[in-house]
KOLTI-145985 format. One line per 4 residues: number of its first residue (from 1); their letters; for each residue x, y, z of N, C-alpha, C, O. Coordinates in steps of 0.02 Angstrom, whole numbers, plus 50000, padded with zeros to 5 digits. Layout:
// KOLTI-145985
NUM) a) X Y Z X Y Z X Y Z X Y Z  ...;
This chain:
// KOLTI-145985
1) xxxx) 50041 49930 49993 50008 50030 50023 50050 50066 50023 50029 50119 50001  50114 50069 50039 50137 50118 50069 50169 50125 49978 50157 50181 49956  50204 50081 49932 50231 50093 49856 50177 50129 49825 50205 50164 49783  50097 50143 49821 50038 50162 49794 50020 50221 49791 49985 50258 49756;
5) xxxx) 50074 50222 49866 50058 50284 49874 50120 50358 49848 50113 50415 49828  50177 50312 49864 50247 50334 49878 50263 50340 49777 50305 50383 49761  50233 50303 49724 50221 50299 49655 50180 50373 49638 50204 50423 49611  50083 50359 49672 50079 50405 49671 50099 50471 49681 50088 50513 49637;
9) xxxx) 50134 50490 49744 50196 50567 49772 50252 50574 49704 50258 50624 49669  50294 50503 49698 50350 50532 49638 50268 50564 49559 50286 50623 49556  50232 50561 49530 50171 50546 49492 50164 50628 49493 50179 50676 49458  50142 50618 49536 50105 50727 49560 50195 50764 49545 50210 50821 49529;
13) xxxx) 50241 50706 49559 50287 50792 49575 50314 50783 49530 50355 50827 49515  50308 50723 49481 50350 50714 49409 50294 50787 49368 50322 50822 49326  50237 50799 49380 50178 50815 49352 50212 50931 49362 50220 50976 49321  50218 50927 49422 50216 50981 49449 50255 51010 49418 50246 51066 49393;
17) xxxx) 50341 50950 49414 50401 50968 49395 50372 51030 49310 50364 51091 49306  50363 50944 49234 50325 50970 49172 50311 51023 49198 50351 51069 49205  50241 51025 49218 50234 51105 49228 50257 51148 49219 50240 51194 49182  50324 51139 49268 50356 51220 49286 50402 51213 49256 50451 51246 49274;
21) xxxx) 50411 51167 49193 50449 51172 49135 50411 51195 49065 50451 51201 49018  50372 51202 49055 50336 51198 49015 50306 51300 49035 50298 51344 48993  50298 51305 49103 50268 51368 49096 50376 51400 49074 50373 51456 49048  50431 51381 49079 50439 51381 49112 50495 51405 49017 50548 51437 49015;
25) xxxx) 50459 51376 48957 50488 51356 48930 50431 51419 48887 50448 51433 48830  50383 51446 48906 50325 51488 48886 50349 51549 48909 50352 51590 48863  50367 51572 48966 50426 51631 48997 50493 51648 48926 50504 51701 48897  50524 51589 48917 50579 51609 48884 50557 51630 48799 50591 51662 48759;
29) xxxx) 50512 51609 48792 50484 51623 48711 50445 51667 48712 50418 51659 48657  50415 51723 48741 50399 51790 48768 50465 51833 48761 50485 51859 48709  50485 51836 48800 50563 51855 48828 50588 51843 48766 50630 51888 48759  50589 51799 48701 50632 51819 48653 50566 51863 48596 50584 51899 48549;
33) xxxx) 50519 51854 48607 50514 51893 48571 50474 51965 48583 50433 51997 48549  50510 51975 48657 50501 52040 48655 50564 52084 48656 50570 52145 48657  50613 52032 48656 50688 52056 48645 50680 52065 48557 50669 52124 48540  50684 52021 48508 50666 52021 48444 50617 52070 48426 50609 52088 48368;
37) xxxx) 50568 52101 48492 50533 52216 48421 50575 52254 48456 50597 52309 48440  50591 52215 48520 50646 52296 48539 50694 52313 48488 50698 52366 48457  50725 52269 48485 50784 52270 48402 50755 52297 48339 50784 52342 48308  50680 52264 48313 50657 52323 48286 50649 52384 48260 50659 52416 48208;
41) xxxx) 50619 52393 48337 50600 52468 48348 50653 52514 48368 50659 52574 48358  50710 52452 48412 50754 52522 48397 50785 52519 48317 50801 52563 48278  50786 52470 48315 50827 52499 48197 50782 52545 48182 50793 52605 48189  50705 52513 48153 50700 52579 48126 50682 52667 48148 50683 52710 48104;
């Protein structure tokens, strides 16, 4: 029974970790887009 609880805990942990990773990737992409727009804005 303890093993099942442990697996549930591990699965929830990994799911939270991957969702956090996903959020980080999205934020990085947004930052890159903003930087690119700034560059275009300053160039013209």
